[in-house]
C-alpha positions in Angstrom: 238.2 32.0 -9.2 236.3 31.5 -6.0 237.7 29.9 -3.3 236.1 27.9 -0.2 236.7 29.7 3.1 237.8 27.2 6.0 235.6 27.8 9.0 237.9 26.5 11.4 237.5 29.2 13.9 238.2 28.1 17.8 235.7 29.1 20.3 236.9 30.7 23.6 236.3 28.7 26.5 237.2 25.2 24.8 238.4 22.4 27.2 241.8 23.9 27.5 240.5 27.3 28.8 240.4 28.6 25.0 242.7 29.4 22.2 246.1 30.8 22.9 247.3 34.0 21.9 249.7 32.2 19.2 247.0 29.9 17.7 244.8 33.1 17.4 247.3 35.0 15.4 248.2 31.8 13.2 244.4 31.8 12.4 244.1 35.7 12.1 247.0 35.6 9.6 245.4 32.7 7.6 242.2 34.4 7.5 243.7 37.7 6.5 245.5 35.8 3.5 242.2 34.2 2.4 240.5 37.5 2.6 243.2 39.1 0.5 243.1 36.3 -2.0 239.4 36.7 -2.3 239.6 40.3 -2.8 242.4 40.1 -5.5 240.7 37.2 -7.2 239.2 37.9 -10.8 235.8 37.0 -9.3 235.9 39.4 -6.5 233.1 41.3 -8.5 230.8 38.2 -8.9 228.1 37.6 -6.3 230.1 34.5 -5.3 233.1 36.4 -5.1 231.6 39.1 -2.7 230.0 36.5 -0.5 233.3 34.6 -0.3 234.8 38.4 0.8 231.9 38.7 3.3 232.8 35.6 4.9 236.4 36.0 5.2 236.1 39.5 6.5 233.6 38.0 9.0 236.4 35.3 10.0 238.9 37.9 10.3 237.0 40.1 12.6 236.0 37.3 14.6 239.4 36.1 15.3 240.5 39.6 15.9 237.7 40.0 18.5 238.8 36.7 20.3 242.5 38.0 20.3 241.2 41.3 21.9 239.1 39.7 24.4 242.1 37.2 25.3 244.8 39.9 25.4 242.1 42.3 27.7 241.6 39.3 30.1 245.6 39.0 30.5 245.6 42.7 31.3 242.7 42.2 34.0 244.5 39.5 35.5 247.6 41.6 35.8 245.9 44.2 37.0 244.1 42.1 39.6 247.5 40.8 40.7 248.6 44.2 41.9 245.2 45.4 43.3 245.5 43.4 46.4 245.2 45.0 49.9 248.7 45.8 50.4 250.9 47.6 47.7 253.8 46.3 46.7 256.3 46.6 49.5 253.1 47.5 51.5 254.4 46.0 54.7 257.7 48.2 54.7 255.9 51.1 53.4 253.3 51.0 56.4 255.8 50.7 58.8 257.8 53.5 57.5 254.9 55.6 57.4 253.8 54.8 60.8 250.8 52.9 59.7 250.8 49.4 61.3 253.5 50.1 63.4 252.1 48.7 66.8 250.8 45.5 65.3 252.2 42.5 67.4 253.0 39.9 65.0 254.4 37.6 67.5 251.1 36.8 69.1 
């Protein structure tokens, strides 16, 4: 039996800044289950079944790419927070290494 594939994939950059990782994980699980159902269906070898499998696989791929992009964006933001001009504890390290020791901070 061929089943209809839901096409409710959230697009990134929505009104709230895009889908959350949790919502993408939920979508991914749902689409993976639909793909599994299509592959294991008795009509999987029919033209309609093959089309349903391709559509389900495309949805899984799309959500996986969105999830990867979201995770990569999180890693870039975390890296940007630590890529500032001063390393963590930079003020103390600079004074300890003799760098910046002659800066008048009370001017």
